[in-house]
N, C-alpha and C positions, 0 to 999 in steps of 0.2 A: 504494500500500500504506500502511496506517495505521501510525502510530508508537504502539504499544501498550505499556502497562505491566502489571505483575502485578495492579494494582487493576482495570484494564479486564477482564482475564481472569476475575478473581474475580467481578466484577459480571455478566459474561456467563454464566458457569457457574451462578451463583445464579439468574438469570432462567430459564435452561434447566431447572434442577432443579425450579423452581416450576411450569414448564409440564408437567413429568413428574408433577406432583401429589405431590411428596415431602412427607410429613407428619412432624411431630415424633414422635420415638421409632421411626420406621421404621429399617430397617437397610440401609446402603449399603455395597457393596464397590466400591472403585475398583481396577479390574484393569489392570495394566500389565506390560510386559516391560522388560528392561534398556534397550532402544533407544527406549522411549516418551518423550515430552516430559515432563521433570520439572516444567515450569511448568504443564502440564495436570493432572498428578497433584496438585500443590499447590492449584490452583484448584478442582478437583473436590472434593478433601478439605475445603477451606475452605468451599465452597458448601454441602456436605452438613451441615457443622457449623452454618453460619449458618441453615439450615432447621430446626435442632433434631434432626437425625437422628443415630443411632449410625453410625459410619463406620469401616471397615477399609480400609487401602491394602494390596493384595496384589500383589507382584511375582513373576511366574513366569518361568522360562527361556523365551527366545524360540525360534523355529524351527518350521518346518512339516514334517510327515512326508512321506515319499514317497507318491504317485508324482511329484508336481510341487510346486515352490515357488510359492506363490500370488503372489509378487511378479512372476512371469513370466506366470502364467495368469490371475490375478485371481479364482481360484475354488478355492484349496487347501482341504483338509479342515479345517484349523484348527491351533491351537497344540498341539504335542505335549505340552507340560507340563500342559495342561488335559485333553486327550483321554485321557491315560494315568494320571491321578492322581485317584483317587476322593475324596481329601480336598479337593482343589481344587474338584471338582464339587459336593461336599456344601456347601462354603462358598457357592458361587454359588446353589445351590438354596435355601439358608436366607435369602438376601438378599431384601429387597423390591425393591431396584433395584441393578443392576450398571451402572456406568459403564465401558464397555470402551474403554480407551485403547491397546490393542495394535494393531500393524500387521497382524497376521494375522487376529485374531478367530477366530470359528468359525461364520460365517454359513451355510456350506453343510454343516455337520456335523450329523448327526442329534442329537448331544448338545444342540445349542442348543434344539431343540424339547422335548427331555426336561427341560431346565432351566426353560423357560417354562411347561411344564405344571404346575409347582409354584406358579405365580403370579408368579414373578420377572419384573420388567420389565428390559429390557436396552436401554441407549442406547450406540450405537457412535459414536465421535468420532475422526476421522482426517483433518483438513484443517488448513490454515494458520490462525493466529489471526485475522487480519482477514477470512478467508473465513467463519469461524464467526460472527464478530460482524456482518459485513455481512448474512449470511443467517440471523440469529437469527429463529426462527419466531414467529408470532403465534397466539394462541388461536383466532382465526377461520379459520385455515388448515384446520383439521380439517373444518369443515362443508363447505368447498369441495371437498376431496378426496373426502369421503364422497358428495357429490353425483355426482361422476364415477364412483365405484365403483357406486353404485346404478343409474346409467344403463347401465353395462356388464352388470350382473346381469340386467337385464330385456331386453337387446338380443340380436340374432342375428348381426349382421355389423358389423365395423369395416372401413372402407376408407381407404387412405392413398394419396394421389396427390401429384405435384409437377411443376413445370415442367421439372425435370431429367429426368423420365421415369419416376419411381416410379409404379407402379399395383399395389397389393397388396390382396388381399381376405382378411380374417381371420375365421374362424368363432369366435363367442363362447360358445356353449353349453358349459358345463363348464370354462370357462377360469379359474375361481377369481379374480375381480377382487380386487385388494388396493390398498394405498396406502402411501406413506411421507409423514410430515408433519413430521419433525424433532424429535419428542419422544415419549416412551413413557409414556403416562398411564394406560393400562388394564392390569389384571393380565394377566401372560403375554404382554405386547406387546414386540416388538423394533422399534426404529426407529433412524434414522441422522440425526445432526445434522451438516451441514445437508442437508435434502432435502424437497421437496414434489412429489409425483408420483402419478399414477394408473397402475396396471399390471395386466396379466393374463397368464395362461399358456395361450395357445390350443393346441388340439389340431391344428388344420389351418390352413394359409395357402397361398395360390397367387398367382403373379404375378411382379412384377419390382420390385427395389429398386435405385435409382440414387443412389449417393452423389455429391454435388456438391462442388466445391472449397470447403474450409472446414468441412465436416462433421468430426466428431471420432471417432477410433478409440481405444477404451479396452480394456485397460489400457496400451496403448502410449503414450497421451497425445500423439498425433500428429494433425495436421490433414491432411485429404485434399487433395492437390495436383492430381490429375487424376481425372476422373470414373471411378467404378467401377460396373459393372453386375453385379447378382447375380440369377440366375434361380432362382425359388422354386417348388418343386412338392411337394405333400404335406407342407409344413412343413419341407422340407429345401432346403439350398442346392445346386442341381444344377450351377451353373457360375458362376465369378467371372471377369470380364474387365475389362480397362482398363490403367491405367498402373502406377506403382510400388506404390501401395497395394493394388492387386489382387494383385500378386505377393507382397506382405507377407502378406495374408490367406491366400492359397493355401498359402504356405510354413508359416505358423503352423498351419493345419489339418492339413497333411501331417505336420509334425513332432510335433504333439500325439498322433498315432496313437490318436485317441479316436473311438469309433463314433458318438458324438453331437455331435462337434465342429462338424459342418456342419448340425446341426438347430437350428431357431429355438426360442428359449426365451421369456422374458417380453417383452411389448410394451406401450407406453403413451405418455403424454405428460406433460411437465413443467409445473409451475405456480409455480415459484419465481421471482417477479418481480424479486427482488434479485440474481439470478444474473448473472454476467459471463461471456459466451461466450469472452472472450479471456483468462480466468484461466489456462487451460492453457498459454498462451504466455508468461505473465508470471512464472511460478514455476518452480523446479527440479522435476523429476519426483518427487523424493522428498518434496517438501513437500506434495503434493496427493494426495487420493484421486480427485479429478475430479468432485465433486458439482455444481459450477457447470454443467458440460456435461450431466451426467446429468439434472438437474432443471430446466434452463433453461426458463423459461415459453414455451410454444408449440413446444417441440421434439417430435420423434418419436424415442423411445428404443426400440431393440430389441436383442436379445442372442441368443447361441448357447449351447449346452451344457446345463447342468443344468435339469431340468424336473420339479418335484415332482408335478404332476398326472399326468404320464405315467410317473412313478417312474424317471426317467433320472438316474443319477449320472454327472457329467462334470466334468472340471477344465479343459476347453477353453472357458472362458467369455470371451466378447468382448462388450462393450457398445459400441453405435454410436449416437451422438447426431447427429440431422439437423435442419437448419433449413429453413424454407421449404415445409414439407409442409402439406397440408390433410388433416385427420383427421376422418372422419365416423363416427357410430355410428347404424346403421339410418337413414341418410340425413341425420341431424342433425349439422351441423358443430360440433365442439368446438374445433378449431384451423383457421384459415383462412390459408393461405399463411404459416404460421409465427406467427400471432397468435392468442392465446387468444380464444375466443368465450364470451360469457355465455349460458348455456343454462338 
């Protein structure tokens, strides 16, 4: 872990806001809650000023409304203080860029789409300082993720296999290919620093997913210790078998009591070459969002729960990052045994 100072953070946030194409005289809102990192608020505020922007730091009460706390599920509906306050919403809609430093955010709330339709760019930041700096994105990252998105848009089938036994076939038509690149530079864009990944929202998938030792379960931030086999039919998890982590997943899905909890959501692969697979083991769970695992170069990332294409609202959101998979799109490999392929 790096020994960082406030100067390092200010420099990193300034580089990041420049990647977001922040211009002089644009308006920035630095959104935080009482538990947000004060050094991040100061760095974001100072970076916006250094770019010549008008900046407001807005602190709203923390807390996520029912039915579920997003710290448990990873997909809560968002901050109560923003969801229920039209003045706060108007402030965010009036901004050119929102730097979201809250722990809850409102990623899965319809309100976020409403805000972005006004042209507001949103950058979500929620990881440890050296994770942010180590994974500071580069301008050329965008061309690479867009190449993957365009490949998915023109393809019919994605297939994922592994030596551990994964053999999953994914239908791509209508799957709304998307990306994360670590900066929000286009009007109405949301992105997450750090992140570099290609993803889509398939309607159908069939086959088997086998989690190997060392794969990562999020938001639990736990490594798989014994293989887990998930049987997939019609885009739904029909059976989970294996050791302790299989019991953990089954218990989570049962306790969530969510009709879409066992339905597959987004899928894709990571391209963040600076990511550290072992970051999950090196930090406290409250220090990380887990983007090293989610965006790790050559991973296969898949999830359960919310699905905007199929209009499924769910708070039983699990992300699972896997290593060692081969991912092919219409027969063309983009990842070979966990290694990125230049295509």
